Phi, psi and omega in degrees: 000163177273120183236124174267132185243114170278146185066034190297332182269000182284181184303305183279324178304312183297318177293328178292325177303318180297320178290323177295315179297322180294333179276001178085012179277150172270129188236154175221129183257162178211128183202143176263356177061023175297319180229039179203183182214147176298341179302328180298321183285327174300319180289322175298319177300318176299316182292320186269339185073021182229141176293145182246117173274114183222132180261133171280110186200159176255135181290353178269001181262099186296322183294317181291317178302316182298321179293315178301311181294324179296324181285313187271333178049067183292151175265343176205158178234143168244123189250100176262330192303126177168158174285147189214019180265120181301309182299316179295326180296331173291330178276329184228064186294323184295324175298320182290317177299316182294309181294310190282310186278310181297322178301317180295323176298314176299319178300313178298324176296319176296320176299317180298326182300327181244018178056039174276122190240020178229127178219136172247121186255136176279093177262201190203150174290354177293346178296336185279329188073209179296134182289125169279335177201163178225146358289161179277119173262174186292343179268001179299142180308147181256119180210067182301143187256008182209161181300324177303307181296326181290328176295319181295319179297314181294319178298320177304317179292319177302316180294321178298319178294320182297316179292325180293337182279347181230117183298343183258006187271149177223128177232129179236119174264114176268119179270100181288152171259261184231091184288132176216177175094191182204171183293151188298333181291339187073011183259342171231151180189196183274122182223078183295149178274107185095195180298139181293151174263346181247157188290315189297319175298325174300312181302312185291325178287334171293316181302325181265003173090007177286332179229152183282324182199164180268134172271118175262113191273088176097135173227026182240022174283161177276076177224181186301321179234015178084353176263166184300137177255129183221151174270102181270142181228137177294137181302326176294320174301319182295317179297320178293331175297323179295321176298315178296324179294317177303312180300319180294322183297337178275355181254357187213167174229166182091188184245142178213159176232139186222129178289146173228102180199184183265342180086012173213157190236161172226143175280168178301313181293325174296321178296315178299317178293324175296318177297317175303319181293320185284335188249337186074018181247138176278133183249116176283141177213161184223129177285126175234185181294158173298151173269144178298132177092351177282154180242170186282311189213148181206113179227136185272145156265106185257017184293333181291322178297321179290320184289318186267323186259346189066029185243143165208153181294143183239349183253137180257183188299321178296322173298317181297317183286320180297319182289322178298319179290322174301321178292306186293320183291330176277341181224069186302333175253027180068216177289344177050045180234153179295146179256000000 
């Protein structure tokens, strides 16, 4: 089927392109390259042996979107495009609401223009806020603690209302926990523009000498060692979940939300030790103050994904660390391309 992917050159988007092509789908990408680079798509083409069609465009531009949708006429959309840094969202909330929420509205209008009725949305476990219980299932109360999480929460409701207005529409929001790792080839991986927002790129950049040490934000949480506890998931497992979600969207209607995680957690210090074991390199770190909007622990109940999508994570923390190191050690400066 024809699948349009927003944020196609990004970390998760680029890995998902590979899995879509492996599944025989025809793809069209869209990216404004604010936090990505076209080099990622060149490498995806090299890995897959297929050309990658990707338009440089902003999802808030209705005229451009209309032209792209009219030309490609997608049967489904996977929506990754959006700003995603928790800390930055506290500093620039209007930018986050404009880009994430307004952008999604324009995307849905473009879908309506060509009667495209299937969308898989890149949501987040941040919609849950502080855990009332663990693991978190999809019925857990929603109380996002930062503007980034609230944009995801509002978009989920927006998609639910959009799907309810059309009896043939299907929307699936995948609530990610903590994607890490890189493609098995070591040629594509996470390459943030500026300081990383996730822990593992910080760790791997310390390992290659780009940074002196890792900042560990808080060691007084109610966890095994006082540092934040997270459910880490390999980006390849996550990409495969999107392909399964697209297939499921053609078998169902209405809106649904599904957790995507491993169902087990590791603390920040445990992640650092796992990386050290996978690479044989010592990682310097420093305990600093908590970040605004961070929570103590987040672990997924991913049983719904297995039940509805036939999907479950297959790669463990050691795989995540080894693949992240394969990427970073082969590409110490990331894609090393202008942004």
